[in-house]
C-alpha positions in Angstrom: 7.9 -9.9 1.7 6.9 -9.7 5.2 3.6 -9.9 7.2 2.5 -6.4 7.4 -0.5 -7.0 5.1 -1.6 -10.4 6.4 -4.1 -11.9 6.2 -4.9 -10.2 2.9 -1.5 -10.8 1.4 1.0 -13.6 2.5 4.6 -13.5 2.1 5.3 -14.9 -1.4 1.9 -13.8 -2.9 1.9 -12.5 -6.5 0.3 -9.2 -7.1 -0.6 -7.3 -10.3 -0.3 -3.6 -10.2 -2.0 -1.2 -12.4 0.6 1.5 -12.9 -1.9 3.7 -15.0 -3.6 4.3 -11.6 -1.5 6.9 -9.6 -4.1 9.2 -8.1 -5.4 8.1 -4.6 -8.9 9.1 -5.0 -10.8 6.2 -2.9 -10.1 5.4 0.7 -8.7 2.1 1.7 -7.6 0.6 -1.6 -4.3 -1.3 -1.7 -1.5 0.6 -3.4 2.3 -0.2 -4.3 4.4 2.7 -3.0 7.7 4.0 -2.6 8.4 5.5 0.8 11.8 6.7 1.5 14.2 3.9 0.3 11.4 1.2 0.9 9.1 -0.4 -1.5 5.8 -1.5 0.1 2.2 -2.3 -0.5 -0.3 -0.8 1.8 -3.9 0.5 2.3 -3.8 4.3 1.8 -6.2 6.7 3.4 -6.0 10.4 2.5 -6.0 12.8 5.6 -6.8 16.5 5.9 -3.9 18.7 5.0 -2.6 16.8 2.0 -1.0 13.9 4.1 -1.6 10.2 3.7 -1.9 7.4 6.3 -0.3 4.1 5.1 -2.1 1.1 6.8 -1.2 -2.5 7.2 -3.9 -5.1 7.5 -1.9 -6.8 10.2 -3.0 -4.9 13.4 0.4 -5.5 15.2 2.0 -3.1 12.5 1.6 0.7 13.2 0.4 3.0 10.6 2.7 5.6 8.8 1.7 9.1 8.1 3.3 10.4 5.0 3.2 13.7 3.0 2.7 13.7 -0.7 6.4 14.3 -1.3 7.7 11.6 1.0 5.9 8.8 -1.1 5.8 7.7 -4.6 2.8 5.8 -6.0 3.7 2.9 -8.2 0.2 2.0 -8.7 -3.0 0.3 -7.4 -2.9 -3.5 -6.7 -5.7 -5.0 -8.6 -5.1 -8.7 -8.4 -3.6 -11.1 -5.7 -2.5 -14.4 -6.4 -1.3 -17.4 -4.4 0.6 -20.5 -5.2 -0.8 -23.7 -3.7 
């Protein structure tokens, strides 16, 4: 839900998440995450010092910097479907 990943993801799109992929090794892939009490889908960039930057595709949404222990990786988004 929401517009933070527009135009890549639209509110109501269907995503397929590969829950076997939990190690963030490649930059800027799209991941399903738990951060605090929130579930979210974001691009993730690994930063020096063991932190991560959670990025939205919508430029109006600010990035979030998170330590490894602040987030939980559900899996990597491998498919996006959209109803017509």
